[in-house]
PLY file of the C-alpha trace (Angstrom):
ply
format ascii 1.0
element vertex 300
property float x
property float y
property float z
element edge 299
property int vertex1
property int vertex2
end_header
-99.95 -22.11 -115.85
-98.17 -25.38 -115.10
-94.89 -23.61 -114.89
-96.24 -21.19 -112.32
-97.56 -24.06 -110.13
-94.27 -25.90 -110.31
-92.40 -22.74 -109.23
-94.69 -22.26 -106.23
-94.25 -25.90 -105.21
-90.48 -25.58 -105.30
-90.63 -22.45 -103.13
-92.77 -24.29 -100.59
-90.28 -27.15 -100.41
-87.35 -24.81 -99.77
-89.22 -22.63 -97.21
-90.36 -25.48 -94.85
-86.87 -26.71 -93.82
-85.73 -23.12 -93.26
-88.74 -22.41 -91.05
-88.10 -25.54 -89.04
-84.45 -24.51 -88.57
-85.60 -21.19 -87.16
-88.39 -22.54 -84.95
-86.49 -25.60 -83.51
-83.18 -24.63 -81.88
-80.15 -26.93 -81.77
-80.41 -28.28 -78.23
-77.15 -30.26 -78.42
-75.08 -27.23 -79.36
-76.84 -25.15 -76.73
-76.19 -27.83 -74.13
-72.54 -27.89 -75.13
-72.41 -24.12 -74.81
-74.20 -23.97 -71.45
-72.32 -26.84 -69.80
-69.00 -24.98 -69.26
-70.86 -21.85 -68.28
-72.88 -23.80 -65.71
-69.70 -25.13 -64.13
-68.27 -21.63 -63.69
-71.57 -19.93 -62.85
-72.54 -18.50 -59.48
-75.07 -21.25 -58.98
-72.28 -23.87 -58.82
-69.30 -22.18 -57.06
-65.88 -23.73 -56.71
-66.09 -25.06 -53.17
-62.34 -25.89 -52.99
-61.20 -22.34 -53.68
-63.80 -20.94 -51.29
-62.66 -23.37 -48.57
-59.08 -22.26 -49.09
-60.14 -18.66 -48.73
-62.09 -19.46 -45.58
-59.14 -21.36 -44.09
-56.87 -18.43 -44.88
-59.33 -16.06 -43.25
-59.51 -18.27 -40.15
-55.70 -18.46 -39.84
-55.35 -14.71 -40.27
-58.03 -14.13 -37.63
-56.16 -16.47 -35.27
-52.94 -14.52 -35.84
-54.75 -11.28 -35.08
-56.24 -12.84 -31.96
-52.78 -14.03 -30.88
-51.36 -10.57 -31.43
-54.14 -9.09 -29.34
-53.54 -11.63 -26.59
-49.91 -10.52 -26.47
-50.90 -6.91 -25.78
-51.88 -7.47 -22.13
-48.44 -9.01 -21.48
-46.68 -5.97 -22.91
-48.98 -3.61 -21.08
-48.44 -5.57 -17.88
-44.69 -5.35 -18.33
-44.92 -1.61 -18.80
-47.24 -1.10 -15.88
-45.47 -3.51 -13.51
-43.49 -1.73 -10.76
-39.72 -1.64 -10.99
-38.07 -4.47 -9.14
-36.34 -3.39 -5.96
-32.68 -4.17 -6.41
-30.60 -4.66 -3.26
-28.04 -1.98 -2.42
-24.47 -2.89 -3.26
-21.11 -1.30 -2.57
-17.58 -2.17 -3.62
-14.93 -1.95 -0.93
-11.19 -1.76 -1.43
-9.42 -2.83 1.73
-5.89 -2.03 2.78
-3.88 -2.68 5.93
-1.14 -0.27 6.94
1.37 -1.09 9.68
3.48 1.67 11.15
6.54 1.05 13.31
6.20 4.22 15.36
9.18 6.50 15.90
10.00 8.04 19.26
7.91 11.13 18.53
4.73 9.10 17.94
5.18 6.22 20.36
1.76 6.95 21.83
0.11 6.19 18.48
-1.67 8.30 15.89
-4.06 10.95 17.20
-7.10 9.86 15.15
-9.47 12.28 16.85
-7.62 15.18 15.21
-7.59 13.60 11.75
-10.79 11.74 10.88
-14.46 12.73 10.79
-17.17 10.93 12.79
-14.50 9.92 15.27
-15.46 7.46 18.01
-13.92 4.56 19.88
-15.08 1.07 20.83
-13.52 -1.35 23.33
-12.13 -4.68 22.25
-13.79 -7.43 24.26
-12.94 -11.05 24.61
-15.26 -13.33 22.70
-17.50 -15.52 24.87
-16.35 -13.63 27.97
-18.25 -10.35 28.43
-16.63 -9.77 31.84
-13.16 -9.58 30.31
-12.00 -5.97 30.17
-8.65 -4.47 29.35
-8.51 -0.75 28.65
-5.28 -1.31 26.77
-7.21 -2.73 23.83
-9.41 -0.15 22.20
-10.11 0.71 18.55
-10.62 4.11 16.94
-13.12 4.60 14.10
-13.73 7.45 11.68
-14.04 8.45 8.02
-12.03 10.55 5.58
-12.81 11.86 2.11
-11.00 10.75 -1.03
-8.77 13.83 -1.09
-7.94 13.57 2.62
-7.07 9.89 2.24
-4.01 10.64 0.07
-2.87 13.33 2.53
-3.38 10.92 5.43
-1.09 8.31 3.90
1.68 10.89 3.54
1.22 11.93 7.19
1.39 8.33 8.41
4.66 7.86 6.55
6.12 10.60 8.73
4.99 8.85 11.92
7.38 5.95 11.39
8.30 3.13 9.07
5.14 2.30 7.11
4.24 -0.90 5.24
1.11 -1.29 3.10
-0.82 -4.51 2.40
-3.58 -3.96 -0.18
-6.39 -6.51 -0.54
-8.57 -7.50 -3.49
-11.83 -5.49 -3.78
-14.97 -7.14 -2.48
-18.67 -6.51 -3.08
-21.03 -6.11 -0.17
-24.75 -6.57 -0.86
-27.41 -5.21 1.46
-28.66 -7.79 3.95
-25.97 -10.36 3.07
-23.07 -10.89 5.54
-19.59 -10.38 4.09
-16.08 -10.41 5.45
-12.44 -9.55 4.82
-9.59 -11.69 6.10
-6.12 -10.27 6.82
-4.13 -13.42 7.49
-0.72 -11.86 8.12
-2.16 -9.57 10.78
-4.51 -12.18 12.32
-7.49 -9.90 11.68
-10.91 -10.70 10.27
-13.60 -8.06 9.71
-17.28 -8.99 9.36
-19.45 -6.57 7.38
-23.20 -6.09 7.01
-24.76 -3.42 4.78
-28.26 -1.99 5.31
-30.29 1.06 4.33
-31.76 3.18 7.09
-35.24 4.72 7.04
-33.59 8.07 6.42
-32.27 6.68 3.11
-28.62 6.55 4.24
-26.53 3.43 3.85
-25.14 1.98 7.06
-22.27 -0.49 7.32
-21.87 -2.60 10.44
-18.17 -3.23 11.06
-17.20 -6.09 13.37
-13.40 -6.65 13.66
-12.06 -9.89 15.18
-8.42 -9.66 16.25
-6.10 -12.26 17.71
-3.64 -10.66 20.14
-0.93 -12.00 22.42
-1.84 -11.54 26.07
-1.13 -12.98 29.47
-3.85 -15.33 30.68
-4.33 -17.09 33.98
-3.85 -20.83 33.76
-3.87 -22.93 36.93
-3.20 -19.81 38.99
-0.27 -18.67 36.87
-0.02 -16.10 34.12
1.02 -17.61 30.82
1.28 -16.08 27.32
-1.66 -16.96 25.13
-3.47 -15.85 22.00
-6.73 -14.11 22.84
-9.49 -13.43 20.32
-10.97 -9.97 20.76
-13.77 -8.23 18.92
-15.42 -4.82 18.62
-18.47 -3.54 16.78
-19.65 -0.24 15.35
-21.85 1.17 12.58
-20.73 3.70 10.00
-22.63 5.73 7.40
-21.47 5.13 3.83
-21.30 7.70 1.03
-19.52 7.87 -2.33
-15.72 8.01 -2.05
-15.81 7.60 1.71
-12.98 5.75 3.44
-13.60 4.09 6.78
-10.57 4.17 9.10
-10.04 1.58 11.84
-7.00 2.45 13.94
-5.63 2.19 17.45
-4.58 -1.45 17.34
-1.20 -1.35 19.09
1.40 -4.08 19.34
4.36 -3.72 21.66
7.30 -6.08 21.57
10.81 -6.15 22.87
13.52 -6.29 20.27
17.27 -6.53 20.45
19.28 -4.02 18.47
22.94 -4.54 17.65
25.36 -1.80 16.68
28.97 -1.98 15.53
31.58 0.10 13.81
32.30 -0.93 10.25
35.35 -3.19 9.85
36.55 -2.69 13.42
33.51 -4.42 14.83
34.35 -7.55 12.83
37.77 -8.04 14.40
37.81 -11.04 16.78
38.10 -10.20 20.48
39.19 -6.61 19.82
35.99 -5.99 17.92
33.92 -6.43 21.11
34.93 -2.92 22.06
33.41 -1.61 18.86
30.13 -3.55 19.18
27.14 -2.86 21.37
23.85 -4.59 22.05
20.72 -3.03 23.43
17.08 -3.85 24.03
14.18 -1.58 23.35
10.40 -1.72 23.14
9.06 -1.36 19.63
5.50 -0.21 19.07
3.57 -0.98 15.90
0.14 0.40 15.06
-2.08 -1.43 12.59
-4.62 0.59 10.58
-7.38 -0.77 8.35
-8.80 1.28 5.48
-12.12 0.34 3.84
-12.63 2.46 0.74
-15.98 2.84 -1.05
-14.86 4.16 -4.39
-16.61 6.45 -6.90
-19.96 5.14 -8.23
-19.73 2.15 -5.91
-22.71 3.17 -3.80
-26.23 2.68 -5.14
-28.57 5.50 -4.13
-32.29 5.91 -4.88
-31.48 8.79 -7.24
-29.12 6.59 -9.28
-31.72 3.83 -9.59
-34.31 6.07 -11.23
0 1
1 2
2 3
3 4
4 5
5 6
6 7
7 8
8 9
9 10
10 11
11 12
12 13
13 14
14 15
15 16
16 17
17 18
18 19
19 20
20 21
21 22
22 23
23 24
24 25
25 26
26 27
27 28
28 29
29 30
30 31
31 32
32 33
33 34
34 35
35 36
36 37
37 38
38 39
39 40
40 41
41 42
42 43
43 44
44 45
45 46
46 47
47 48
48 49
49 50
50 51
51 52
52 53
53 54
54 55
55 56
56 57
57 58
58 59
59 60
60 61
61 62
62 63
63 64
64 65
65 66
66 67
67 68
68 69
69 70
70 71
71 72
72 73
73 74
74 75
75 76
76 77
77 78
78 79
79 80
80 81
81 82
82 83
83 84
84 85
85 86
86 87
87 88
88 89
89 90
90 91
91 92
92 93
93 94
94 95
95 96
96 97
97 98
98 99
99 100
100 101
101 102
102 103
103 104
104 105
105 106
106 107
107 108
108 109
109 110
110 111
111 112
112 113
113 114
114 115
115 116
116 117
117 118
118 119
119 120
120 121
121 122
122 123
123 124
124 125
125 126
126 127
127 128
128 129
129 130
130 131
131 132
132 133
133 134
134 135
135 136
136 137
137 138
138 139
139 140
140 141
141 142
142 143
143 144
144 145
145 146
146 147
147 148
148 149
149 150
150 151
151 152
152 153
153 154
154 155
155 156
156 157
157 158
158 159
159 160
160 161
161 162
162 163
163 164
164 165
165 166
166 167
167 168
168 169
169 170
170 171
171 172
172 173
173 174
174 175
175 176
176 177
177 178
178 179
179 180
180 181
181 182
182 183
183 184
184 185
185 186
186 187
187 188
188 189
189 190
190 191
191 192
192 193
193 194
194 195
195 196
196 197
197 198
198 199
199 200
200 201
201 202
202 203
203 204
204 205
205 206
206 207
207 208
208 209
209 210
210 211
211 212
212 213
213 214
214 215
215 216
216 217
217 218
218 219
219 220
220 221
221 222
222 223
223 224
224 225
225 226
226 227
227 228
228 229
229 230
230 231
231 232
232 233
233 234
234 235
235 236
236 237
237 238
238 239
239 240
240 241
241 242
242 243
243 244
244 245
245 246
246 247
247 248
248 249
249 250
250 251
251 252
252 253
253 254
254 255
255 256
256 257
257 258
258 259
259 260
260 261
261 262
262 263
263 264
264 265
265 266
266 267
267 268
268 269
269 270
270 271
271 272
272 273
273 274
274 275
275 276
276 277
277 278
278 279
279 280
280 281
281 282
282 283
283 284
284 285
285 286
286 287
287 288
288 289
289 290
290 291
291 292
292 293
293 294
294 295
295 296
296 297
297 298
298 299
């Protein structure tokens, strides 16, 4: 009997602490377990990482906005009309002087050689009343193939000398000029495009010639500045020809027999002296070479 009561009492003592352990949880351990979880939970987010993400999103949105703002500029560049470039030609100038032989003392017949042939009088600058029919220029054009043939023909008209010049560029609406110092010639040029679409070149030669001028009632030799003006249509490989400028001078020609003409006194019989009038024609070539002329079709 007493043994049974003692056994029950011992069971009661061992059961009470176990029941308390089950009914009362360990708050400290649970707090330690929940504390790290609370820091990483949704209720307490990491504001620094979220701010970094927001800043990244803002910067990316600004880049996208900048890219979009650049689109109108590109579209505007594509839709903007093509700038109108001025017309431009390249001219190669050359002066040819021909000491005419007896067969061609009257000068070259330009009307039978060139296309678009016409003439223009040379007038004295600052004196519109001055008129001398002796001074008149011939104008015309030849093709590239005819230009080579023309040079060969001029070589047959007398003793020919050529004086090439450096190429120059002539821009539409901008005055240009070529200076031929040895021949005392200056040519003013002005390029323009007509309403028809053709290119027109205004040619204005200024030439210093020796002439007789009245001075105090007497005729004296003087240098007179003359000018002429015309307009020519320009096309690819077209050569403008300016001819008809004649110069006449008296020269002295001496002739003698070889050896015998060098003998003193006796050699006078074998020497002769004569005077003759020598005529020289000066021709100006203005060549617009291949691909030198800008046309609306080439600009497209």
